[in-house]
All heavy atoms as a GROMACS GRO file, in nm:
protein
  601
    1MET      N    1   2.091   3.717  -1.186
    1MET     CA    2   2.101   3.575  -1.160
    1MET      C    3   2.204   3.557  -1.048
    1MET      O    4   2.310   3.617  -1.050
    1MET     CB    5   2.144   3.502  -1.287
    1MET     CG    6   2.142   3.353  -1.272
    1MET     SD    7   2.182   3.258  -1.419
    1MET     CE    8   2.052   3.305  -1.531
    2SER      N    9   2.170   3.473  -0.953
    2SER     CA   10   2.260   3.444  -0.842
    2SER      C   11   2.358   3.334  -0.879
    2SER      O   12   2.335   3.257  -0.970
    2SER     CB   13   2.181   3.398  -0.720
    2SER     OG   14   2.094   3.499  -0.678
    3THR      N   15   2.465   3.329  -0.803
    3THR     CA   16   2.567   3.227  -0.824
    3THR      C   17   2.568   3.131  -0.706
    3THR      O   18   2.552   3.172  -0.591
    3THR     CB   19   2.706   3.292  -0.837
    3THR    OG1   20   2.705   3.380  -0.948
    3THR    CG2   21   2.815   3.189  -0.855
    4MET      N   22   2.586   3.002  -0.736
    4MET     CA   23   2.596   2.900  -0.633
    4MET      C   24   2.712   2.809  -0.669
    4MET      O   25   2.720   2.760  -0.782
    4MET     CB   26   2.466   2.818  -0.627
    4MET     CG   27   2.473   2.704  -0.528
    4MET     SD   28   2.326   2.599  -0.535
    4MET     CE   29   2.208   2.703  -0.453
    5ASN      N   30   2.801   2.789  -0.578
    5ASN     CA   31   2.914   2.699  -0.600
    5ASN      C   32   2.885   2.566  -0.533
    5ASN      O   33   2.836   2.562  -0.421
    5ASN     CB   34   3.043   2.758  -0.542
    5ASN     CG   35   3.083   2.885  -0.612
    5ASN    OD1   36   3.081   2.892  -0.734
    5ASN    ND2   37   3.117   2.988  -0.536
    6ILE      N   38   2.913   2.458  -0.604
    6ILE     CA   39   2.893   2.325  -0.546
    6ILE      C   40   3.023   2.245  -0.560
    6ILE      O   41   3.102   2.269  -0.651
    6ILE     CB   42   2.777   2.249  -0.612
    6ILE    CG1   43   2.801   2.230  -0.761
    6ILE    CG2   44   2.646   2.321  -0.589
    6ILE    CD1   45   2.705   2.136  -0.827
    7SER      N   46   3.040   2.153  -0.470
    7SER     CA   47   3.156   2.064  -0.475
    7SER      C   48   3.108   1.925  -0.515
    7SER      O   49   3.008   1.876  -0.462
    7SER     CB   50   3.225   2.056  -0.338
    7SER     OG   51   3.272   2.184  -0.301
    8LEU      N   52   3.177   1.865  -0.608
    8LEU     CA   53   3.142   1.731  -0.656
    8LEU      C   54   3.265   1.641  -0.649
    8LEU      O   55   3.376   1.687  -0.677
    8LEU     CB   56   3.095   1.736  -0.802
    8LEU     CG   57   2.971   1.817  -0.835
    8LEU    CD1   58   2.952   1.823  -0.986
    8LEU    CD2   59   2.850   1.757  -0.768
    9PRO      N   60   3.243   1.514  -0.620
    9PRO     CA   61   3.354   1.421  -0.634
    9PRO      C   62   3.393   1.413  -0.782
    9PRO      O   63   3.313   1.444  -0.871
    9PRO     CB   64   3.299   1.288  -0.583
    9PRO     CG   65   3.156   1.309  -0.554
    9PRO     CD   66   3.122   1.452  -0.572
   10ASP      N   67   3.515   1.372  -0.808
   10ASP     CA   68   3.564   1.366  -0.946
   10ASP      C   69   3.473   1.286  -1.038
   10ASP      O   70   3.449   1.325  -1.152
   10ASP     CB   71   3.705   1.308  -0.951
   10ASP     CG   72   3.810   1.405  -0.898
   10ASP    OD1   73   3.781   1.526  -0.895
   10ASP    OD2   74   3.919   1.359  -0.860
   11SER      N   75   3.420   1.175  -0.988
   11SER     CA   76   3.335   1.092  -1.074
   11SER      C   77   3.210   1.167  -1.120
   11SER      O   78   3.169   1.156  -1.236
   11SER     CB   79   3.296   0.963  -1.002
   11SER     OG   80   3.222   0.993  -0.885
   12LEU      N   81   3.149   1.244  -1.031
   12LEU     CA   82   3.032   1.321  -1.070
   12LEU      C   83   3.069   1.438  -1.161
   12LEU      O   84   2.996   1.471  -1.254
   12LEU     CB   85   2.957   1.372  -0.946
   12LEU     CG   86   2.880   1.268  -0.865
   12LEU    CD1   87   2.812   1.333  -0.746
   12LEU    CD2   88   2.778   1.195  -0.951
   13LYS      N   89   3.180   1.500  -1.134
   13LYS     CA   90   3.227   1.610  -1.221
   13LYS      C   91   3.249   1.559  -1.363
   13LYS      O   92   3.209   1.624  -1.460
   13LYS     CB   93   3.357   1.669  -1.164
   13LYS     CG   94   3.431   1.764  -1.257
   13LYS     CD   95   3.378   1.905  -1.247
   13LYS     CE   96   3.464   2.007  -1.317
   13LYS     NZ   97   3.463   2.004  -1.460
   14HIS      N   98   3.311   1.443  -1.377
   14HIS     CA   99   3.333   1.384  -1.509
   14HIS      C  100   3.200   1.350  -1.576
   14HIS      O  101   3.183   1.371  -1.696
   14HIS     CB  102   3.423   1.261  -1.501
   14HIS     CG  103   3.562   1.291  -1.457
   14HIS    ND1  104   3.646   1.379  -1.523
   14HIS    CD2  105   3.635   1.246  -1.352
   14HIS    CE1  106   3.762   1.386  -1.462
   14HIS    NE2  107   3.758   1.306  -1.357
   15PHE      N  108   3.106   1.300  -1.496
   15PHE     CA  109   2.974   1.268  -1.551
   15PHE      C  110   2.907   1.395  -1.605
   15PHE      O  111   2.854   1.396  -1.716
   15PHE     CB  112   2.886   1.203  -1.444
   15PHE     CG  113   2.746   1.176  -1.493
   15PHE    CD1  114   2.718   1.066  -1.570
   15PHE    CD2  115   2.643   1.263  -1.461
   15PHE    CE1  116   2.590   1.040  -1.617
   15PHE    CE2  117   2.514   1.239  -1.507
   15PHE     CZ  118   2.488   1.128  -1.585
   16VAL      N  119   2.908   1.501  -1.527
   16VAL     CA  120   2.848   1.628  -1.571
   16VAL      C  121   2.917   1.678  -1.696
   16VAL      O  122   2.852   1.719  -1.793
   16VAL     CB  123   2.854   1.733  -1.458
   16VAL    CG1  124   2.815   1.872  -1.510
   16VAL    CG2  125   2.763   1.693  -1.342
   17ASP      N  126   3.049   1.673  -1.699
   17ASP     CA  127   3.123   1.718  -1.817
   17ASP      C  128   3.084   1.638  -1.941
   17ASP      O  129   3.068   1.695  -2.050
   17ASP     CB  130   3.274   1.707  -1.793
   17ASP     CG  131   3.325   1.808  -1.691
   17ASP    OD1  132   3.254   1.908  -1.664
   17ASP    OD2  133   3.436   1.787  -1.638
   18ARG      N  134   3.066   1.506  -1.924
   18ARG     CA  135   3.024   1.423  -2.038
   18ARG      C  136   2.884   1.460  -2.085
   18ARG      O  137   2.857   1.467  -2.205
   18ARG     CB  138   3.029   1.275  -2.002
   18ARG     CG  139   3.167   1.214  -2.008
   18ARG     CD  140   3.164   1.062  -2.003
   18ARG     NE  141   3.078   1.006  -1.900
   18ARG     CZ  142   3.114   0.982  -1.774
   18ARG    NH1  143   3.236   1.008  -1.734
   18ARG    NH2  144   3.029   0.930  -1.689
   19GLN      N  145   2.794   1.485  -1.989
   19GLN     CA  146   2.657   1.522  -2.025
   19GLN      C  147   2.654   1.655  -2.100
   19GLN      O  148   2.582   1.671  -2.198
   19GLN     CB  149   2.568   1.532  -1.900
   19GLN     CG  150   2.550   1.402  -1.825
   19GLN     CD  151   2.496   1.293  -1.916
   19GLN    OE1  152   2.390   1.308  -1.976
   19GLN    NE2  153   2.569   1.184  -1.926
   20VAL      N  154   2.734   1.750  -2.055
   20VAL     CA  155   2.741   1.881  -2.121
   20VAL      C  156   2.789   1.863  -2.264
   20VAL      O  157   2.731   1.918  -2.359
   20VAL     CB  158   2.833   1.977  -2.042
   20VAL    CG1  159   2.863   2.103  -2.121
   20VAL    CG2  160   2.770   2.012  -1.907
   21ALA      N  161   2.894   1.785  -2.282
   21ALA     CA  162   2.950   1.765  -2.416
   21ALA      C  163   2.857   1.683  -2.505
   21ALA      O  164   2.832   1.719  -2.620
   21ALA     CB  165   3.086   1.697  -2.405
   22ASP      N  166   2.803   1.574  -2.451
   22ASP     CA  167   2.723   1.482  -2.532
   22ASP      C  168   2.583   1.532  -2.563
   22ASP      O  169   2.525   1.496  -2.665
   22ASP     CB  170   2.712   1.345  -2.463
   22ASP     CG  171   2.845   1.273  -2.451
   22ASP    OD1  172   2.942   1.315  -2.518
   22ASP    OD2  173   2.851   1.175  -2.375
   23ARG      N  174   2.528   1.615  -2.475
   23ARG     CA  175   2.389   1.654  -2.491
   23ARG      C  176   2.372   1.799  -2.537
   23ARG      O  177   2.261   1.850  -2.544
   23ARG     CB  178   2.314   1.630  -2.360
   23ARG     CG  179   2.312   1.479  -2.327
   23ARG     CD  180   2.257   1.448  -2.193
   23ARG     NE  181   2.115   1.477  -2.187
   23ARG     CZ  182   2.042   1.467  -2.076
   23ARG    NH1  183   2.098   1.430  -1.964
   23ARG    NH2  184   1.914   1.496  -2.079
   24GLY      N  185   2.482   1.863  -2.570
   24GLY     CA  186   2.475   1.995  -2.631
   24GLY      C  187   2.453   2.112  -2.538
   24GLY      O  188   2.412   2.219  -2.584
   25TYR      N  189   2.478   2.096  -2.411
   25TYR     CA  190   2.468   2.210  -2.320
   25TYR      C  191   2.592   2.297  -2.338
   25TYR      O  192   2.701   2.248  -2.365
   25TYR     CB  193   2.459   2.163  -2.175
   25TYR     CG  194   2.331   2.090  -2.143
   25TYR    CD1  195   2.328   1.951  -2.140
   25TYR    CD2  196   2.214   2.158  -2.118
   25TYR    CE1  197   2.211   1.882  -2.111
   25TYR    CE2  198   2.097   2.092  -2.089
   25TYR     CZ  199   2.096   1.955  -2.086
   25TYR     OH  200   1.980   1.888  -2.058
   26GLY      N  201   2.574   2.428  -2.320
   26GLY     CA  202   2.687   2.518  -2.334
   26GLY      C  203   2.779   2.514  -2.213
   26GLY      O  204   2.901   2.528  -2.226
   27THR      N  205   2.719   2.496  -2.096
   27THR     CA  206   2.797   2.496  -1.971
   27THR      C  207   2.737   2.395  -1.874
   27THR      O  208   2.623   2.350  -1.891
   27THR     CB  209   2.794   2.634  -1.903
   27THR    OG1  210   2.659   2.662  -1.863
   27THR    CG2  211   2.848   2.743  -1.994
   28SER      N  212   2.812   2.365  -1.771
   28SER     CA  213   2.760   2.276  -1.667
   28SER      C  214   2.644   2.343  -1.593
   28SER      O  215   2.552   2.276  -1.547
   28SER     CB  216   2.870   2.235  -1.570
   28SER     OG  217   2.932   2.348  -1.513
   29SER      N  218   2.645   2.476  -1.585
   29SER     CA  219   2.534   2.547  -1.521
   29SER      C  220   2.403   2.524  -1.596
   29SER      O  221   2.298   2.506  -1.534
   29SER     CB  222   2.563   2.697  -1.515
   29SER     OG  223   2.668   2.724  -1.425
   30GLU      N  224   2.409   2.524  -1.729
   30GLU     CA  225   2.287   2.496  -1.807
   30GLU      C  226   2.234   2.357  -1.776
   30GLU      O  227   2.113   2.337  -1.762
   30GLU     CB  228   2.316   2.508  -1.957
   30GLU     CG  229   2.337   2.649  -2.005
   30GLU     CD  230   2.369   2.654  -2.154
   30GLU    OE1  231   2.348   2.552  -2.224
   30GLU    OE2  232   2.414   2.759  -2.199
   31TYR      N  233   2.324   2.261  -1.767
   31TYR     CA  234   2.284   2.123  -1.737
   31TYR      C  235   2.219   2.115  -1.598
   31TYR      O  236   2.112   2.056  -1.583
   31TYR     CB  237   2.406   2.032  -1.746
   31TYR     CG  238   2.379   1.889  -1.707
   31TYR    CD1  239   2.295   1.808  -1.783
   31TYR    CD2  240   2.438   1.834  -1.594
   31TYR    CE1  241   2.270   1.677  -1.748
   31TYR    CE2  242   2.414   1.703  -1.557
   31TYR     CZ  243   2.330   1.625  -1.634
   31TYR     OH  244   2.305   1.495  -1.598
   32VAL      N  245   2.279   2.177  -1.500
   32VAL     CA  246   2.226   2.172  -1.364
   32VAL      C  247   2.091   2.244  -1.357
   32VAL      O  248   1.997   2.196  -1.293
   32VAL     CB  249   2.327   2.230  -1.263
   32VAL    CG1  250   2.264   2.247  -1.125
   32VAL    CG2  251   2.451   2.142  -1.255
   33ARG      N  252   2.078   2.358  -1.425
   33ARG     CA  253   1.949   2.428  -1.427
   33ARG      C  254   1.840   2.339  -1.486
   33ARG      O  255   1.727   2.336  -1.437
   33ARG     CB  256   1.960   2.560  -1.506
   33ARG     CG  257   2.026   2.671  -1.428
   33ARG     CD  258   2.009   2.806  -1.497
   33ARG     NE  259   2.076   2.814  -1.625
   33ARG     CZ  260   2.201   2.854  -1.643
   33ARG    NH1  261   2.275   2.890  -1.539
   33ARG    NH2  262   2.253   2.861  -1.764
   34GLU      N  263   1.873   2.268  -1.592
   34GLU     CA  264   1.777   2.177  -1.655
   34GLU      C  265   1.736   2.066  -1.558
   34GLU      O  266   1.618   2.030  -1.549
   34GLU     CB  267   1.835   2.118  -1.783
   34GLU     CG  268   1.741   2.029  -1.859
   34GLU     CD  269   1.628   2.105  -1.927
   34GLU    OE1  270   1.634   2.229  -1.939
   34GLU    OE2  271   1.532   2.039  -1.970
   35LEU      N  272   1.832   2.011  -1.485
   35LEU     CA  273   1.800   1.908  -1.386
   35LEU      C  274   1.706   1.963  -1.279
   35LEU      O  275   1.612   1.895  -1.236
   35LEU     CB  276   1.928   1.856  -1.320
   35LEU     CG  277   2.022   1.774  -1.407
   35LEU    CD1  278   2.148   1.738  -1.327
   35LEU    CD2  279   1.953   1.649  -1.458
   36ILE      N  280   1.732   2.085  -1.235
   36ILE     CA  281   1.648   2.146  -1.131
   36ILE      C  282   1.507   2.170  -1.185
   36ILE      O  283   1.408   2.143  -1.116
   36ILE     CB  284   1.712   2.276  -1.079
   36ILE    CG1  285   1.840   2.243  -1.003
   36ILE    CG2  286   1.614   2.353  -0.990
   36ILE    CD1  287   1.926   2.364  -0.969
   37ARG      N  288   1.496   2.218  -1.308
   37ARG     CA  289   1.363   2.238  -1.368
   37ARG      C  290   1.286   2.106  -1.377
   37ARG      O  291   1.165   2.101  -1.348
   37ARG     CB  292   1.375   2.300  -1.507
   37ARG     CG  293   1.409   2.446  -1.505
   37ARG     CD  294   1.405   2.505  -1.646
   37ARG     NE  295   1.485   2.625  -1.649
   37ARG     CZ  296   1.608   2.637  -1.698
   37ARG    NH1  297   1.667   2.533  -1.754
   37ARG    NH2  298   1.672   2.751  -1.694
   38HIS      N  299   1.354   2.000  -1.416
   38HIS     CA  300   1.288   1.869  -1.424
   38HIS      C  301   1.241   1.824  -1.286
   38HIS      O  302   1.133   1.766  -1.273
   38HIS     CB  303   1.381   1.764  -1.486
   38HIS     CG  304   1.390   1.772  -1.634
   38HIS    ND1  305   1.301   1.710  -1.719
   38HIS    CD2  306   1.478   1.836  -1.714
   38HIS    CE1  307   1.332   1.736  -1.843
   38HIS    NE2  308   1.440   1.812  -1.844
   39ASP      N  309   1.322   1.848  -1.184
   39ASP     CA  310   1.283   1.810  -1.050
   39ASP      C  311   1.163   1.893  -1.002
   39ASP      O  312   1.073   1.841  -0.937
   39ASP     CB  313   1.401   1.826  -0.954
   39ASP     CG  314   1.375   1.757  -0.822
   39ASP    OD1  315   1.323   1.643  -0.821
   39ASP    OD2  316   1.408   1.816  -0.717
   40GLN      N  317   1.161   2.023  -1.036
   40GLN     CA  318   1.046   2.106  -1.002
   40GLN      C  319   0.920   2.052  -1.068
   40GLN      O  320   0.814   2.042  -1.004
   40GLN     CB  321   1.068   2.250  -1.047
   40GLN     CG  322   1.165   2.328  -0.963
   40GLN     CD  323   1.188   2.468  -1.018
   40GLN    OE1  324   1.195   2.487  -1.140
   40GLN    NE2  325   1.202   2.564  -0.930
   41ASP      N  326   0.930   2.017  -1.196
   41ASP     CA  327   0.815   1.960  -1.269
   41ASP      C  328   0.768   1.831  -1.204
   41ASP      O  329   0.648   1.806  -1.188
   41ASP     CB  330   0.849   1.935  -1.415
   41ASP     CG  331   0.867   2.062  -1.495
   41ASP    OD1  332   0.825   2.170  -1.449
   41ASP    OD2  333   0.925   2.053  -1.605
   42ARG      N  334   0.863   1.746  -1.167
   42ARG     CA  335   0.830   1.618  -1.105
   42ARG      C  336   0.758   1.640  -0.972
   42ARG      O  337   0.658   1.575  -0.943
   42ARG     CB  338   0.958   1.536  -1.083
   42ARG     CG  339   0.934   1.397  -1.027
   42ARG     CD  340   1.063   1.331  -0.983
   42ARG     NE  341   1.132   1.405  -0.880
   42ARG     CZ  342   1.098   1.403  -0.750
   42ARG    NH1  343   0.996   1.332  -0.708
   42ARG    NH2  344   1.166   1.474  -0.662
   43GLN      N  345   0.807   1.734  -0.893
   43GLN     CA  346   0.743   1.761  -0.764
   43GLN      C  347   0.604   1.821  -0.782
   43GLN      O  348   0.511   1.788  -0.708
   43GLN     CB  349   0.830   1.854  -0.680
   43GLN     CG  350   0.954   1.787  -0.627
   43GLN     CD  351   1.035   1.877  -0.536
   43GLN    OE1  352   0.984   1.974  -0.481
   43GLN    NE2  353   1.163   1.846  -0.521
   44ARG      N  354   0.588   1.908  -0.881
   44ARG     CA  355   0.457   1.967  -0.911
   44ARG      C  356   0.358   1.858  -0.953
   44ARG      O  357   0.245   1.853  -0.906
   44ARG     CB  358   0.474   2.073  -1.019
   44ARG     CG  359   0.363   2.173  -1.027
   44ARG     CD  360   0.391   2.291  -1.122
   44ARG     NE  361   0.510   2.283  -1.203
   44ARG     CZ  362   0.621   2.355  -1.184
   44ARG    NH1  363   0.628   2.442  -1.085
   44ARG    NH2  364   0.725   2.342  -1.264
   45LEU      N  365   0.403   1.767  -1.040
   45LEU     CA  366   0.318   1.657  -1.085
   45LEU      C  367   0.282   1.567  -0.968
   45LEU      O  368   0.166   1.525  -0.953
   45LEU     CB  369   0.388   1.576  -1.194
   45LEU     CG  370   0.314   1.453  -1.245
   45LEU    CD1  371   0.178   1.490  -1.301
   45LEU    CD2  372   0.397   1.381  -1.350
   46ARG      N  373   0.378   1.538  -0.883
   46ARG     CA  374   0.351   1.453  -0.766
   46ARG      C  375   0.245   1.518  -0.677
   46ARG      O  376   0.153   1.452  -0.628
   46ARG     CB  377   0.479   1.430  -0.687
   46ARG     CG  378   0.462   1.334  -0.571
   46ARG     CD  379   0.597   1.305  -0.504
   46ARG     NE  380   0.588   1.194  -0.414
   46ARG     CZ  381   0.547   1.203  -0.287
   46ARG    NH1  382   0.510   1.319  -0.237
   46ARG    NH2  383   0.542   1.095  -0.211
   47GLY      N  384   0.257   1.649  -0.657
   47GLY     CA  385   0.158   1.721  -0.576
   47GLY      C  386   0.019   1.713  -0.636
   47GLY      O  387  -0.080   1.691  -0.565
   48LEU      N  388   0.011   1.730  -0.768
   48LEU     CA  389  -0.119   1.720  -0.835
   48LEU      C  390  -0.178   1.580  -0.824
   48LEU      O  391  -0.299   1.563  -0.804
   48LEU     CB  392  -0.105   1.761  -0.982
   48LEU     CG  393  -0.077   1.908  -1.008
   48LEU    CD1  394  -0.041   1.930  -1.155
   48LEU    CD2  395  -0.195   1.994  -0.966
   49LEU      N  396  -0.092   1.478  -0.839
   49LEU     CA  397  -0.139   1.340  -0.827
   49LEU      C  398  -0.189   1.311  -0.686
   49LEU      O  399  -0.294   1.248  -0.668
   49LEU     CB  400  -0.029   1.242  -0.866
   49LEU     CG  401   0.007   1.239  -1.014
   49LEU    CD1  402   0.134   1.157  -1.036
   49LEU    CD2  403  -0.108   1.183  -1.096
   50LEU      N  404  -0.116   1.360  -0.586
   50LEU     CA  405  -0.160   1.338  -0.447
   50LEU      C  406  -0.289   1.413  -0.419
   50LEU      O  407  -0.378   1.360  -0.350
   50LEU     CB  408  -0.050   1.382  -0.350
   50LEU     CG  409   0.073   1.292  -0.346
   50LEU    CD1  410   0.183   1.355  -0.260
   50LEU    CD2  411   0.036   1.154  -0.294
   51GLU      N  412  -0.302   1.533  -0.472
   51GLU     CA  413  -0.425   1.610  -0.455
   51GLU      C  414  -0.542   1.537  -0.520
   51GLU      O  415  -0.650   1.527  -0.461
   51GLU     CB  416  -0.407   1.748  -0.519
   51GLU     CG  417  -0.526   1.841  -0.506
   51GLU     CD  418  -0.501   1.973  -0.577
   51GLU    OE1  419  -0.387   2.022  -0.576
   51GLU    OE2  420  -0.597   2.026  -0.634
   52GLY      N  421  -0.522   1.485  -0.639
   52GLY     CA  422  -0.628   1.410  -0.706
   52GLY      C  423  -0.664   1.282  -0.633
   52GLY      O  424  -0.781   1.246  -0.623
   53ALA      N  425  -0.563   1.214  -0.581
   53ALA     CA  426  -0.589   1.089  -0.510
   53ALA      C  427  -0.667   1.112  -0.382
   53ALA      O  428  -0.744   1.024  -0.340
   53ALA     CB  429  -0.456   1.018  -0.479
   54SER      N  430  -0.650   1.228  -0.320
   54SER     CA  431  -0.721   1.253  -0.194
   54SER      C  432  -0.854   1.327  -0.214
   54SER      O  433  -0.924   1.354  -0.118
   54SER     CB  434  -0.631   1.332  -0.099
   54SER     OG  435  -0.605   1.461  -0.152
   55SER      N  436  -0.889   1.357  -0.338
   55SER     CA  437  -1.014   1.428  -0.364
   55SER      C  438  -1.131   1.329  -0.375
   55SER      O  439  -1.110   1.209  -0.389
   55SER     CB  440  -1.004   1.510  -0.493
   55SER     OG  441  -0.994   1.426  -0.606
   56ALA      N  442  -1.249   1.385  -0.369
   56ALA     CA  443  -1.369   1.301  -0.380
   56ALA      C  444  -1.379   1.246  -0.522
   56ALA      O  445  -1.332   1.307  -0.617
   56ALA     CB  446  -1.492   1.385  -0.348
   57PRO      N  447  -1.441   1.130  -0.536
   57PRO     CA  448  -1.458   1.073  -0.670
   57PRO      C  449  -1.538   1.168  -0.759
   57PRO      O  450  -1.630   1.236  -0.714
   57PRO     CB  451  -1.536   0.944  -0.646
   57PRO     CG  452  -1.515   0.911  -0.502
   57PRO     CD  453  -1.496   1.043  -0.432
   58GLY      N  454  -1.502   1.172  -0.885
   58GLY     CA  455  -1.571   1.257  -0.981
   58GLY      C  456  -1.672   1.179  -1.061
   58GLY      O  457  -1.707   1.065  -1.028
   59THR      N  458  -1.718   1.241  -1.166
   59THR     CA  459  -1.816   1.178  -1.256
   59THR      C  460  -1.747   1.067  -1.335
   59THR      O  461  -1.637   1.087  -1.386
   59THR     CB  462  -1.872   1.283  -1.354
   59THR    OG1  463  -1.922   1.392  -1.279
   59THR    CG2  464  -1.980   1.225  -1.442
   60PRO      N  465  -1.811   0.952  -1.348
   60PRO     CA  466  -1.749   0.845  -1.426
   60PRO      C  467  -1.729   0.888  -1.572
   60PRO      O  468  -1.809   0.961  -1.629
   60PRO     CB  469  -1.851   0.731  -1.418
   60PRO     CG  470  -1.937   0.763  -1.301
   60PRO     CD  471  -1.936   0.912  -1.288
   61VAL      N  472  -1.622   0.842  -1.630
   61VAL     CA  473  -1.591   0.872  -1.770
   61VAL      C  474  -1.628   0.749  -1.852
   61VAL      O  475  -1.571   0.642  -1.832
   61VAL     CB  476  -1.441   0.907  -1.785
   61VAL    CG1  477  -1.406   0.930  -1.931
   61VAL    CG2  478  -1.406   1.030  -1.702
   62ASP      N  479  -1.724   0.766  -1.942
   62ASP     CA  480  -1.770   0.656  -2.025
   62ASP      C  481  -1.784   0.704  -2.169
   62ASP      O  482  -1.743   0.815  -2.203
   62ASP     CB  483  -1.901   0.598  -1.971
   62ASP     CG  484  -2.010   0.704  -1.958
   62ASP    OD1  485  -1.994   0.815  -2.014
   62ASP    OD2  486  -2.113   0.676  -1.894
   63ASP      N  487  -1.844   0.621  -2.253
   63ASP     CA  488  -1.860   0.657  -2.395
   63ASP      C  489  -1.941   0.784  -2.413
   63ASP      O  490  -1.910   0.868  -2.499
   63ASP     CB  491  -1.926   0.542  -2.472
   63ASP     CG  492  -1.833   0.422  -2.487
   63ASP    OD1  493  -1.709   0.441  -2.477
   63ASP    OD2  494  -1.884   0.310  -2.509
   64ASP      N  495  -2.044   0.802  -2.332
   64ASP     CA  496  -2.127   0.923  -2.342
   64ASP      C  497  -2.045   1.049  -2.310
   64ASP      O  498  -2.062   1.153  -2.373
   64ASP     CB  499  -2.248   0.914  -2.249
   64ASP     CG  500  -2.347   0.808  -2.293
   64ASP    OD1  501  -2.349   0.775  -2.414
   64ASP    OD2  502  -2.422   0.758  -2.207
   65TYR      N  503  -1.960   1.039  -2.212
   65TYR     CA  504  -1.875   1.152  -2.175
   65TYR      C  505  -1.788   1.193  -2.293
   65TYR      O  506  -1.779   1.311  -2.328
   65TYR     CB  507  -1.788   1.115  -2.054
   65TYR     CG  508  -1.683   1.218  -2.023
   65TYR    CD1  509  -1.712   1.328  -1.944
   65TYR    CD2  510  -1.553   1.206  -2.073
   65TYR    CE1  511  -1.616   1.424  -1.916
   65TYR    CE2  512  -1.456   1.301  -2.046
   65TYR     CZ  513  -1.488   1.410  -1.967
   65TYR     OH  514  -1.393   1.504  -1.939
   66PHE      N  515  -1.723   1.095  -2.356
   66PHE     CA  516  -1.635   1.126  -2.468
   66PHE      C  517  -1.712   1.175  -2.590
   66PHE      O  518  -1.665   1.262  -2.663
   66PHE     CB  519  -1.547   1.005  -2.504
   66PHE     CG  520  -1.436   0.985  -2.406
   66PHE    CD1  521  -1.437   0.877  -2.319
   66PHE    CD2  522  -1.329   1.073  -2.400
   66PHE    CE1  523  -1.336   0.858  -2.228
   66PHE    CE2  524  -1.227   1.055  -2.308
   66PHE     CZ  525  -1.230   0.947  -2.222
   67ALA      N  526  -1.832   1.124  -2.612
   67ALA     CA  527  -1.915   1.172  -2.724
   67ALA      C  528  -1.950   1.319  -2.702
   67ALA      O  529  -1.943   1.401  -2.795
   67ALA     CB  530  -2.041   1.087  -2.736
   68ALA      N  531  -1.988   1.356  -2.580
   68ALA     CA  532  -2.020   1.496  -2.550
   68ALA      C  533  -1.896   1.584  -2.562
   68ALA      O  534  -1.904   1.697  -2.611
   68ALA     CB  535  -2.080   1.505  -2.409
   69LEU      N  536  -1.784   1.533  -2.522
   69LEU     CA  537  -1.659   1.609  -2.532
   69LEU      C  538  -1.623   1.633  -2.678
   69LEU      O  539  -1.582   1.744  -2.715
   69LEU     CB  540  -1.548   1.532  -2.460
   69LEU     CG  541  -1.412   1.600  -2.450
   69LEU    CD1  542  -1.422   1.731  -2.373
   69LEU    CD2  543  -1.312   1.508  -2.383
   70ARG      N  544  -1.640   1.531  -2.761
   70ARG     CA  545  -1.613   1.548  -2.906
   70ARG      C  546  -1.705   1.654  -2.966
   70ARG      O  547  -1.661   1.739  -3.044
   70ARG     CB  548  -1.628   1.414  -2.978
   70ARG     CG  549  -1.506   1.328  -2.978
   70ARG     CD  550  -1.518   1.211  -3.073
   70ARG     NE  551  -1.611   1.109  -3.028
   70ARG     CZ  552  -1.586   1.018  -2.935
   70ARG    NH1  553  -1.467   1.015  -2.876
   70ARG    NH2  554  -1.676   0.929  -2.901
   71LYS      N  555  -1.833   1.652  -2.928
   71LYS     CA  556  -1.927   1.751  -2.980
   71LYS      C  557  -1.886   1.893  -2.937
   71LYS      O  558  -1.890   1.985  -3.017
   71LYS     CB  559  -2.069   1.721  -2.931
   71LYS     CG  560  -2.134   1.608  -3.006
   71LYS     CD  561  -2.277   1.591  -2.959
   71LYS     CE  562  -2.344   1.476  -3.034
   71LYS     NZ  563  -2.482   1.458  -2.996
   72ARG      N  564  -1.847   1.907  -2.811
   72ARG     CA  565  -1.803   2.039  -2.762
   72ARG      C  566  -1.679   2.085  -2.839
   72ARG      O  567  -1.666   2.201  -2.876
   72ARG     CB  568  -1.772   2.034  -2.613
   72ARG     CG  569  -1.894   2.049  -2.528
   72ARG     CD  570  -1.868   2.077  -2.381
   72ARG     NE  571  -1.732   2.095  -2.339
   72ARG     CZ  572  -1.675   2.033  -2.236
   72ARG    NH1  573  -1.745   1.947  -2.165
   72ARG    NH2  574  -1.551   2.057  -2.203
   73ALA      N  575  -1.586   1.993  -2.863
   73ALA     CA  576  -1.462   2.028  -2.933
   73ALA      C  577  -1.489   2.068  -3.078
   73ALA      O  578  -1.419   2.152  -3.134
   73ALA     CB  579  -1.365   1.912  -2.928
   74GLN      N  580  -1.591   2.010  -3.137
   74GLN     CA  581  -1.627   2.040  -3.276
   74GLN      C  582  -1.718   2.160  -3.285
   74GLN      O  583  -1.758   2.199  -3.395
   74GLN     CB  584  -1.692   1.917  -3.341
   74GLN     CG  585  -1.598   1.800  -3.354
   74GLN     CD  586  -1.668   1.671  -3.393
   74GLN    OE1  587  -1.792   1.664  -3.396
   74GLN    NE2  588  -1.590   1.567  -3.421
   75GLY      N  589  -1.752   2.219  -3.172
   75GLY     CA  590  -1.835   2.339  -3.171
   75GLY      C  591  -1.982   2.314  -3.196
   75GLY      O  592  -2.052   2.401  -3.244
   76GLN      N  593  -2.027   2.198  -3.164
   76GLN     CA  594  -2.168   2.164  -3.189
   76GLN      C  595  -2.252   2.186  -3.065
   76GLN      O  596  -2.220   2.167  -2.958
   76GLN     CB  597  -2.181   2.019  -3.235
   76GLN     CG  598  -2.110   1.996  -3.367
   76GLN     CD  599  -2.115   1.848  -3.407
   76GLN    OE1  600  -2.154   1.762  -3.331
   76GLN    NE2  601  -2.072   1.822  -3.529
   0.00000   0.00000   0.00000
């Protein structure tokens, strides 16, 4: 695992310290890693949404679609 040092103003350092204490993180590094993971997830979701928005329209989803899906899920 690599090390990265960051500088924070006192107000942000206090905020991180409170989050670590209040939310059960062992260290500030754990808290920051969690924030980065959430940001990665958000960016991945945004990419998928943009990809879907720019794709061609698909098959309409109606009652028949869901009925067929239920049958497939039930193994029929």
